[in-house]
N, C-alpha and C positions, 0 to 999 in steps of 0.2 A: 460485843464486836472483838474485843481483845481475845476472848476465849476461842471464838470461831477462827480467828487468824492463827492462833497457836495450833489449833487442831489441823488446819490446812498445812501449816508449816511442817508439822510432824509427819504428815503423809508424803511429803516430797521424796524422801529416800525410797519409800516403797513404790511410788509411781515410777521413779527413775529406774529402779531395778526391774520392774515389769516391762518397761519400754525396752530396756537393754536386752532382756531375754527375747522379746518379740523380734527385735532387729537381728539378733544373733541367729535365731531360728530361721528367719527369712534368708539370711546370708548362706546358711548351711544348706537350705533346700531351694536355692535360687534356680536350680535346674528343673525343679518339679513344677508342673503347671498348676498343681493344687495347693501350693504354699500360700499361706496368708501373709499379708504385708501391711505395714502401717502407712496410711496415706494422709493422715491428718488428725487433728485433735479439736475437740469442742471444749473450750475453756470459758466458764462463765465469769462474771465480773468479780465474784468473791474468791476465785481461785487463780488469779493472774500471777500469784507468786510461784506457781508451778513452772512458769516460763523463766528460764535463765536469760537475762537480757543480752542483746547483741553486744559484741565487742565495741567499746567506745571509739575505737579507731576506724570503724567501718561506717561510711556515710550511707544514709538511707534514701531509698526511692519512695517518695510519698505522693500519692495523687493530690493534685492541687498545687504542687510546687514544680516549677520548671527545673530548678537545680536540685541536686542531691542535698539532703539535709544532714548536717553533722549532729550526732546524738547529744553533744553538750548543750544544744539550744532547745532540747525537749524539756517539758515541764519537770520541775524538781521531783514531783511524786513518781514520775516514770523512772527517773534515774536512781532514786533513793528507796530501795525496797523496805528498809526499816521504817521510814516515815510513812510509806504508803500503807503498811499493814498495822502499825501501831495507832495511826490516826484514822484508819478506816477510809483511806483515799485510794481510789482505784482508777487507772487510766481506761478510757474507752475509745473505740474507733471514732466515735462521732465527734469528739473534741468539744470545744466550747461554742455554742451558737453565737454568731456575730452578724451585725448588720453589714451589708455589702452593697456596692453598686458596680455595674458592669464595666464602666470605663476604668475603674481601679483594678479589678481582679478578674479580668476576662478569662485568663487561663484557668484559674481556680473554679470559676463558675461553669466553664465548659466541661471540666473534669467531673462535675456533679450531675451533668445532663445525661444520665443513663437510666435505664429501666430499673436498676437496683436501688436507686435513691429517690425518695419522694421529691416532688417538684419544689424547686427553690425559687423564691420570689425576692430578687435583689432590689429593695426599696430604699436603701440608704442614700445619702447620710441622714440619719434621724438624730437630731442633736437638741439638747437643752442648752441654749446659748445664753440664757438670762437667769442663771442661778441666783436666788435671792441672797443678799448679804445680811448676815445676822447683825443685830444691833451692836453686839460687843465687838464685832470685827469692822464696823463701818469706818471708824476713824483711821484704822490701818489701811483699809482699801483706798480711802480718799487721799491719804498721804502718798501711797504708791502712784495713784493716777496723777496727782500734782507733779510728782517727780518725773514721771514718764512724759508729761506734757512739755517739759523743758528739754527733752533729749531729741537728737536728730532722728529722722525717719530711718527705720530698720537698723538701728544701731545697738539695741539692747538684747542681751541673751537672758531669757527666762529659764530658771532652773526650778523645776517643780516635779515631785515624784508621786503625785496622786494622793488621794485621801487616806490610803493605807500604806503609803510608802515612807520609809525612814531609813537612815543609814547610821552606822556606828560612829562613835566619837573619832577614832583614828581616820575613818574614811571622810568624815566631814572636814577634818583638818587638811587632808590631802586635796580636797576640792578647793578649799580656801587658798592653799598654796598655788594651785593651778590657775585660779581666777586672777590672783594677784600678778602672777607671771604673765598671763595673757594680756592683761591691761585693757580688757574690753568692758564696756558698760554692762551691768547685770542687775537683775532682780532675782533674789534667791529665797524661795519659800522653804524655810528650814524647819523641820518637824522633829520632835523628840520621840525616840522609839517607845512603843507601848510598854507598860510596866508588867503586863501579863498577857497571855494569849486571848483573854477576854476583852482587852482594851484596844483602843485605836491610838495611832500616833496623836500627839498633842503639841501645842506650841510650847517652846522653851520659856521657862520663867525668866531666864537670863541667857541670851545667846552668846554672850562673851565667855561663858563657862566652857563652851565647846569649840570656840574658834581660837586660832593662834593669837598670842598676845599682840595687841596693837593692830589687828587686822581691820577692824571697823574704822579706826582712825586713818589708817593708810589708804583705805579704799572709799572714804566717805564721799569723794567727788565722782567716783566711778559707778558706785552701785548702792543697792539697799539690801539688807537682810531682814526678812519679815517672817511672819507665821503664815497661817492659812490665808489664801486669797482665792477669789472666784476665777479659776484658771481661764475659762473661755473668754471672759470679759477682758482679761489682761492680754490674751493672745490677739484680741481684736484691735488693740491699740496700735497706731501706726508706727510707734517707736520700736516695737518688738521685731527683731530680725532673725532670731534663732531660739530654739527651744530644746534644752536638755531634759529629756523625758524618760519616764519609766516604761513607756510604750504600751500603756493600756490602750485598748482598741478605741475607746471613746476619745481619749486624748489625741490619738493619731488622727481621728476624723476631725476633731476640732482644729488641729494644726493645719490639716489640708484645707479645711473650709476657709481659713484665714490666710492661706498661702505662706505659712511659717515653716521653714525646714527644721528637721529634728536631728539632734545628736543623741544616739541611742544609749540608754542606761537602764536595761530591764532589771527587775528585782525578783518577781515571783509569778506564780500562775503560768499563763501561756505567753508572758511578755517576751521571753527570749525568742520564741518562734515569730512573734510579731516583729521584733527587731530584725531578725534574719530576713523576713519577707520585705520589710521596708528598705533594707540596705542592699541585699543581694538579688532579690527577685524584682523589685519595683524601682530600685535606684532613686528613692525619694528621701533618703536620709544618709547621714554620715555616722560611721561607727565610732563610738567611744569604746564600748564593749557590746558583744552580742550575747555572751553567756554569763554575765555577772549575775550573781544571786547571793543570798545570805550565806556567809561562810567562804565566799570566794576570796582570792588574793586581792589585796588592796589595789585600786586603780590609783597609781601614783600621780602626784601633782604635775609632773612633766607630761604625762599622757593626757591629762585634762587640759593643760595648756595648749598642746599641739592640736588636739581635736577641736577645741573651741575656736582657736584661731583659723583652723582650716574651714570651719563652717561659716564664721562671721566675715573672714577676710578673703577667702578663696573658693568658696563653695558655689560658684556661679552656675555650674552645670546643674547641680542638684536644686539650687534655688529656682532656676528656670523651669525645671520639670515640676516642682511643687506649685509654682504659679500657674502652670498649665493645668495641673490637676485641680487647682482651686476653681478655675472656670468650668471644668468638666463636672465637678461635683454640683455646681449650681444648675448647669444645663440639664443634668440628670433629673432634677426635681421639677423642672418647668413642664408646661403642657407639652405632651408628646415626647418628653425626655424618657430615657430608658427606665428610670425608677418610677416615673409617673405611669408609664405603660404597665410595668410589672405590678404596681399596686392595683391598677384597673383589672388586670387578669386575676389577681388574688380575690378581689371583691366579687367578681363574676363567678368564681369557683366556690366562694363561700355562700353566696346568696342563692337560694333555690330559684330556678327559672320559673317564671309565672306564664 
């Protein structure tokens, strides 16, 4: 793959030169009815480096989005040519397949309803809400639930960045400063970054090593710092009132299912676009950052403080919209609901008629 990528890269100046000559020839012969002209290019998935990406200051019109999309919220692989071609990652028009339901993404689904796109069956939300707790994690999970049982309804912020999400030491400390300043109740699932590209994040052997001195003692009555927890089961608890999330699509659906509003903190893959959709398109989340990713500037403690307080203490409009979508997500799955009907159509189209 590396050799192929290098070969394609080395062809770029030759292709550019050929295109320049064609364009110049067309300009010189523009008065001639027989002149050839360039009207488009066919670029396969292995040759996308031939395309010099659009100026990052220019917002994009993308089918499926009502608003124009700022390039910084596109996936990292699209923005970083070096990563895309050294790792063999290539952007495609299709994007990442996602579960959907009509009440959530009516505009996006309508944009796909054309003869150029195969039929789409929006049968979501499809969720695994009862992830089994591993024996080694059971004591921690039970401890978290006991603590949540003692908290007021909708008073606790859950911070969880997914099974593959982790943050640098300096960023962890800024989150801690922000939480302490905000003074809100919290559960923080804190994971250690992987030691190599082949590993996944893991629980810290000692969380005190990455947190500010005295943080756990100063916040012991406000919150808990833990390792891995079954996210959906925690979101289901009546004490959870907000969710600082990496905006993975399954996590978004879990939060909507339980009516918990999100403060967005995307990290990788398509999560930046998910965050943009939730905040700008659907108005179902509050922004901490939309374009955060590995290597971004630190989100400072003051920013964490302001965003968390905004969600927990003043996000009534967003909270109301999320509660409304909670009910719609359930109705969609009921008999004669939109997803129920879409699944019926899918089955009828898959099963040969007798």
